[in-house]
One Martini backbone bead per residue (centre of mass of N, CA, C, O) as a GRO file, in nm:
protein
  263
    1MET     BB    1   2.011   1.490   1.076
    2LYS     BB    2   1.736   1.338   1.145
    3ARG     BB    3   1.502   1.162   1.002
    4VAL     BB    4   1.143   1.185   0.961
    5ALA     BB    5   0.905   0.924   1.008
    6ILE     BB    6   0.610   0.775   0.857
    7VAL     BB    7   0.405   0.485   0.938
    8THR     BB    8   0.145   0.319   0.815
    9GLY     BB    9   0.054   0.025   0.940
   10GLY     BB   10   0.302  -0.051   1.175
   11SER     BB   11   0.204  -0.325   1.355
   12GLY     BB   12   0.251  -0.502   1.080
   13GLY     BB   13   0.433  -0.648   0.863
   14ILE     BB   14   0.552  -0.438   0.641
   15GLY     BB   15   0.535  -0.188   0.830
   16ARG     BB   16   0.706  -0.296   1.062
   17CYS     BB   17   0.962  -0.353   0.892
   18THR     BB   18   1.000  -0.071   0.776
   19ALA     BB   19   1.029   0.082   1.047
   20ALA     BB   20   1.281  -0.078   1.135
   21GLU     BB   21   1.464   0.006   0.896
   22LEU     BB   22   1.456   0.307   0.939
   23LYS     BB   23   1.577   0.300   1.221
   24LYS     BB   24   1.844   0.163   1.134
   25ALA     BB   25   1.905   0.422   0.933
   26GLY     BB   26   1.836   0.677   1.156
   27CYS     BB   27   1.548   0.723   1.208
   28THR     BB   28   1.263   0.885   1.316
   29VAL     BB   29   0.980   0.675   1.411
   30TYR     BB   30   0.647   0.670   1.317
   31GLU     BB   31   0.337   0.498   1.414
   32PHE     BB   32   0.031   0.440   1.246
   33SER     BB   33  -0.247   0.315   1.439
   34ARG     BB   34  -0.485   0.123   1.628
   35ARG     BB   35  -0.233  -0.042   1.726
   36GLU     BB   36  -0.003  -0.111   2.001
   37LYS     BB   37   0.271  -0.264   1.804
   38PRO     BB   38   0.566  -0.183   1.800
   39ALA     BB   39   0.866  -0.169   1.734
   40GLU     BB   40   1.158  -0.122   1.838
   41GLY     BB   41   1.187   0.229   1.862
   42ILE     BB   42   0.892   0.294   1.802
   43ILE     BB   43   0.647   0.544   1.759
   44HIS     BB   44   0.327   0.559   1.881
   45LEU     BB   45   0.016   0.653   1.709
   46THR     BB   46  -0.316   0.688   1.736
   47ALA     BB   47  -0.488   0.600   1.419
   48ASP     BB   48  -0.739   0.651   1.179
   49MET     BB   49  -0.714   0.692   0.839
   50THR     BB   50  -1.038   0.757   0.803
   51ASP     BB   51  -0.972   0.994   1.016
   52GLU     BB   52  -0.892   1.313   0.962
   53ALA     BB   53  -0.857   1.422   1.254
   54GLN     BB   54  -0.662   1.202   1.367
   55VAL     BB   55  -0.444   1.253   1.154
   56LYS     BB   56  -0.381   1.547   1.212
   57ALA     BB   57  -0.309   1.514   1.512
   58ALA     BB   58  -0.069   1.325   1.463
   59VAL     BB   59   0.097   1.513   1.281
   60GLU     BB   60   0.112   1.749   1.484
   61GLU     BB   61   0.271   1.588   1.697
   62VAL     BB   62   0.522   1.542   1.529
   63LEU     BB   63   0.578   1.847   1.481
   64ARG     BB   64   0.599   1.927   1.778
   65ARG     BB   65   0.852   1.732   1.833
   66GLU     BB   66   1.033   1.773   1.543
   67GLY     BB   67   0.952   2.003   1.298
   68ARG     BB   68   0.933   1.752   1.091
   69ILE     BB   69   0.895   1.582   0.763
   70ASP     BB   70   1.046   1.339   0.533
   71ILE     BB   71   0.868   1.065   0.568
   72LEU     BB   72   0.615   0.874   0.386
   73VAL     BB   73   0.434   0.562   0.458
   74ASN     BB   74   0.167   0.417   0.280
   75ASN     BB   75   0.039   0.108   0.423
   76ALA     BB   76  -0.243   0.111   0.483
   77GLY     BB   77  -0.450  -0.195   0.451
   78PHE     BB   78  -0.681  -0.399   0.262
   79GLY     BB   79  -0.893  -0.691   0.171
   80ILE     BB   80  -1.108  -0.811  -0.078
   81SER     BB   81  -1.355  -1.064  -0.180
   82GLY     BB   82  -1.534  -1.126  -0.486
   83ALA     BB   83  -1.804  -1.064  -0.658
   84ALA     BB   84  -1.921  -0.785  -0.793
   85GLU     BB   85  -2.226  -0.855  -0.791
   86THR     BB   86  -2.204  -0.952  -0.456
   87THR     BB   87  -2.089  -0.701  -0.348
   88ASP     BB   88  -2.107  -0.501  -0.098
   89THR     BB   89  -2.111  -0.167  -0.100
   90LYS     BB   90  -1.975  -0.119   0.184
   91ASP     BB   91  -1.718  -0.284   0.108
   92ALA     BB   92  -1.621  -0.122  -0.124
   93HIS     BB   93  -1.601   0.148   0.025
   94ALA     BB   94  -1.402   0.049   0.249
   95GLN     BB   95  -1.168  -0.010   0.058
   96LEU     BB   96  -1.134   0.290  -0.036
   97GLU     BB   97  -1.123   0.435   0.239
   98LEU     BB   98  -0.838   0.324   0.309
   99ASN     BB   99  -0.655   0.278   0.062
  100LEU     BB  100  -0.715   0.575  -0.051
  101TYR     BB  101  -0.839   0.797   0.153
  102GLY     BB  102  -0.636   0.746   0.379
  103MET     BB  103  -0.392   0.818   0.225
  104ASP     BB  104  -0.483   1.109   0.166
  105ASN     BB  105  -0.505   1.216   0.450
  106VAL     BB  106  -0.193   1.193   0.515
  107THR     BB  107  -0.083   1.351   0.281
  108LYS     BB  108  -0.227   1.623   0.335
  109ALA     BB  109  -0.102   1.659   0.623
  110VAL     BB  110   0.221   1.666   0.522
  111LEU     BB  111   0.259   1.873   0.287
  112PRO     BB  112   0.298   2.150   0.416
  113ALA     BB  113   0.563   2.079   0.555
  114MET     BB  114   0.724   1.987   0.307
  115ARG     BB  115   0.687   2.249   0.148
  116SER     BB  116   0.823   2.446   0.361
  117GLN     BB  117   1.110   2.273   0.359
  118GLY     BB  118   1.167   2.159   0.050
  119SER     BB  119   1.093   1.849   0.139
  120GLY     BB  120   1.020   1.499   0.038
  121ARG     BB  121   0.883   1.160   0.100
  122ILE     BB  122   0.644   0.957  -0.085
  123LEU     BB  123   0.505   0.640  -0.004
  124CYS     BB  124   0.313   0.389  -0.177
  125MET     BB  125   0.102   0.113  -0.143
  126SER     BB  126   0.062  -0.112  -0.373
  127SER     BB  127   0.017  -0.325  -0.669
  128ILE     BB  128   0.015  -0.549  -0.929
  129ALA     BB  129  -0.303  -0.515  -0.945
  130GLY     BB  130  -0.291  -0.220  -1.064
  131ILE     BB  131  -0.198  -0.351  -1.368
  132LEU     BB  132  -0.325  -0.664  -1.281
  133PRO     BB  133  -0.621  -0.742  -1.253
  134ILE     BB  134  -0.820  -0.928  -1.022
  135PRO     BB  135  -1.039  -1.164  -1.010
  136PHE     BB  136  -1.235  -1.136  -0.721
  137GLN     BB  137  -1.044  -0.848  -0.675
  138LEU     BB  138  -1.162  -0.574  -0.779
  139TRP     BB  139  -1.149  -0.357  -0.548
  140TYR     BB  140  -0.857  -0.388  -0.487
  141SER     BB  141  -0.751  -0.319  -0.771
  142VAL     BB  142  -0.876  -0.038  -0.785
  143SER     BB  143  -0.721   0.085  -0.545
  144LYS     BB  144  -0.438   0.046  -0.682
  145ALA     BB  145  -0.482   0.201  -0.942
  146ALA     BB  146  -0.546   0.465  -0.797
  147ILE     BB  147  -0.270   0.499  -0.663
  148ASN     BB  148  -0.110   0.527  -0.922
  149ALA     BB  149  -0.253   0.778  -1.024
  150TYR     BB  150  -0.199   0.958  -0.783
  151VAL     BB  151   0.109   0.952  -0.794
  152LEU     BB  152   0.148   1.069  -1.078
  153ALA     BB  153   0.001   1.335  -1.026
  154LEU     BB  154   0.146   1.437  -0.762
  155GLN     BB  155   0.433   1.458  -0.873
  156ASN     BB  156   0.363   1.713  -1.054
  157GLU     BB  157   0.257   1.898  -0.822
  158VAL     BB  158   0.536   1.874  -0.613
  159ARG     BB  159   0.812   1.905  -0.747
  160PRO     BB  160   0.875   2.225  -0.689
  161PHE     BB  161   0.911   2.131  -0.357
  162GLY     BB  162   1.099   1.868  -0.329
  163ILE     BB  163   0.890   1.635  -0.390
  164THR     BB  164   0.859   1.277  -0.375
  165VAL     BB  165   0.693   1.005  -0.556
  166CYS     BB  166   0.590   0.657  -0.474
  167ALA     BB  167   0.505   0.327  -0.597
  168VAL     BB  168   0.474   0.009  -0.456
  169MET     BB  169   0.459  -0.328  -0.619
  170PRO     BB  170   0.356  -0.597  -0.494
  171GLY     BB  171   0.294  -0.923  -0.432
  172ASP     BB  172   0.352  -1.193  -0.277
  173ILE     BB  173   0.291  -1.223   0.082
  174ALA     BB  174   0.381  -1.349   0.400
  175SER     BB  175   0.107  -1.242   0.583
  176GLY     BB  176  -0.170  -1.109   0.755
  177PHE     BB  177  -0.334  -1.025   0.506
  178THR     BB  178  -0.468  -1.297   0.431
  179ASP     BB  179  -0.642  -1.331   0.708
  180ALA     BB  180  -0.780  -1.032   0.672
  181ARG     BB  181  -0.944  -1.099   0.454
  182LYS     BB  182  -1.256  -1.022   0.306
  183LYS     BB  183  -1.473  -1.286   0.238
  184SER     BB  184  -1.680  -1.381  -0.053
  185SER     BB  185  -1.911  -1.651  -0.181
  186ALA     BB  186  -2.130  -1.514  -0.312
  187GLY     BB  187  -2.250  -1.690  -0.594
  188ASP     BB  188  -2.075  -1.963  -0.646
  189ASP     BB  189  -2.294  -2.128  -0.790
  190VAL     BB  190  -2.308  -1.946  -1.045
  191TYR     BB  191  -1.968  -1.946  -1.067
  192ALA     BB  192  -1.872  -2.247  -1.042
  193GLY     BB  193  -1.645  -2.196  -0.796
  194ARG     BB  194  -1.446  -1.953  -0.883
  195ILE     BB  195  -1.411  -1.787  -0.630
  196GLU     BB  196  -1.270  -1.989  -0.443
  197ARG     BB  197  -1.039  -2.077  -0.643
  198SER     BB  198  -0.913  -1.800  -0.672
  199VAL     BB  199  -0.847  -1.744  -0.372
  200ALA     BB  200  -0.683  -2.003  -0.325
  201VAL     BB  201  -0.453  -1.930  -0.521
  202MET     BB  202  -0.373  -1.665  -0.383
  203GLU     BB  203  -0.316  -1.778  -0.095
  204LYS     BB  204  -0.098  -1.978  -0.171
  205ASP     BB  205   0.099  -1.765  -0.289
  206GLU     BB  206   0.124  -1.590  -0.036
  207ARG     BB  207   0.232  -1.809   0.165
  208GLY     BB  208   0.486  -1.845  -0.057
  209GLY     BB  209   0.604  -1.579  -0.027
  210MET     BB  210   0.747  -1.319   0.064
  211SER     BB  211   0.879  -1.155   0.316
  212PRO     BB  212   0.831  -0.885   0.519
  213ALA     BB  213   1.131  -0.822   0.555
  214TYR     BB  214   1.208  -0.794   0.254
  215ALA     BB  215   0.993  -0.581   0.186
  216GLY     BB  216   1.069  -0.369   0.403
  217ALA     BB  217   1.359  -0.318   0.302
  218TYR     BB  218   1.273  -0.211   0.029
  219VAL     BB  219   1.084   0.018   0.112
  220ALA     BB  220   1.300   0.171   0.276
  221LYS     BB  221   1.493   0.222   0.049
  222MET     BB  222   1.283   0.391  -0.126
  223ALA     BB  223   1.227   0.606   0.101
  224LEU     BB  224   1.537   0.710   0.112
  225LYS     BB  225   1.507   0.824  -0.139
  226THR     BB  226   1.485   1.116  -0.351
  227ARG     BB  227   1.459   0.927  -0.611
  228SER     BB  228   1.243   0.781  -0.869
  229LYS     BB  229   1.036   0.586  -0.988
  230PRO     BB  230   0.692   0.603  -0.954
  231LEU     BB  231   0.685   0.288  -1.047
  232VAL     BB  232   0.747  -0.009  -0.838
  233ALA     BB  233   0.851  -0.320  -0.832
  234LEU     BB  234   0.844  -0.621  -0.618
  235GLY     BB  235   1.040  -0.827  -0.749
  236ALA     BB  236   1.138  -1.007  -1.010
  237ALA     BB  237   0.868  -1.124  -1.108
  238TYR     BB  238   0.715  -0.847  -1.104
  239LYS     BB  239   0.892  -0.698  -1.292
  240GLY     BB  240   0.825  -0.880  -1.526
  241ALA     BB  241   0.515  -0.833  -1.522
  242ALA     BB  242   0.532  -0.525  -1.579
  243VAL     BB  243   0.657  -0.545  -1.846
  244LEU     BB  244   0.441  -0.724  -1.985
  245ALA     BB  245   0.211  -0.525  -1.943
  246LYS     BB  246   0.339  -0.318  -2.153
  247LEU     BB  247   0.396  -0.521  -2.410
  248LEU     BB  248   0.133  -0.646  -2.407
  249PRO     BB  249  -0.159  -0.696  -2.494
  250ARG     BB  250  -0.429  -0.655  -2.306
  251ARG     BB  251  -0.587  -0.909  -2.393
  252LEU     BB  252  -0.355  -1.104  -2.314
  253SER     BB  253  -0.295  -1.040  -2.018
  254ASN     BB  254  -0.584  -1.082  -1.922
  255TRP     BB  255  -0.606  -1.380  -2.006
  256ILE     BB  256  -0.386  -1.482  -1.823
  257VAL     BB  257  -0.510  -1.399  -1.558
  258GLY     BB  258  -0.765  -1.578  -1.603
  259LEU     BB  259  -0.617  -1.853  -1.602
  260ILE     BB  260  -0.526  -1.822  -1.299
  261TYR     BB  261  -0.810  -1.663  -1.152
  262ALA     BB  262  -1.087  -1.784  -1.354
  263LYS     BB  263  -1.146  -2.107  -1.364
   0.00000   0.00000   0.00000
């Protein structure tokens, strides 16, 4: 029996590559996004993850067609940057609305089906910024730290139903995510140019980062597992960073991050 998978934000970048890899592995794959640009063989359903009614309708359509959902990859998200002091409240809320609450909308919609069938795999895209928060990307870091906490708590809630949950924490990836970031340099005169310098360092690293295809293959591999560690870094460098984040005193690890991104 083919496993049925849903990938949110699957019209581009990591999501598109993840959907293609799951299809290659023999899954029937549905892609949820606002844009109809799925990879070949992927079934697109239009939905805005921040609209709970649209998400429920899309999940119900998958269940109507397939009768089950085996895998959910919560990939939809975006980033903002700027100083916390000058970030517009509506932008901060929008960051959490998609990255965190949008993820929750889809997860809540699929859980009843997974619970009734006694199995399921939920993978949520986090970031290394969730454990090593980045200055001038405060709200993005907050959204990813919240995803990590969500995954850890949810795993204990749904374990008795045969459902497993995992957060994958990538670092720099050369994808459309960089150009889609909503940037604000408001107050950079007060911050002595540090806002723009910080974001420039991040964007340079991203453009030279791993490919979406490599990341998507790894995410698909983790999604196909029936169990794993709840928090998994993506890429050797970021696995090392995750280990250091655990071993080093928080004051030291945060000082190192500041040297890189807050000079």
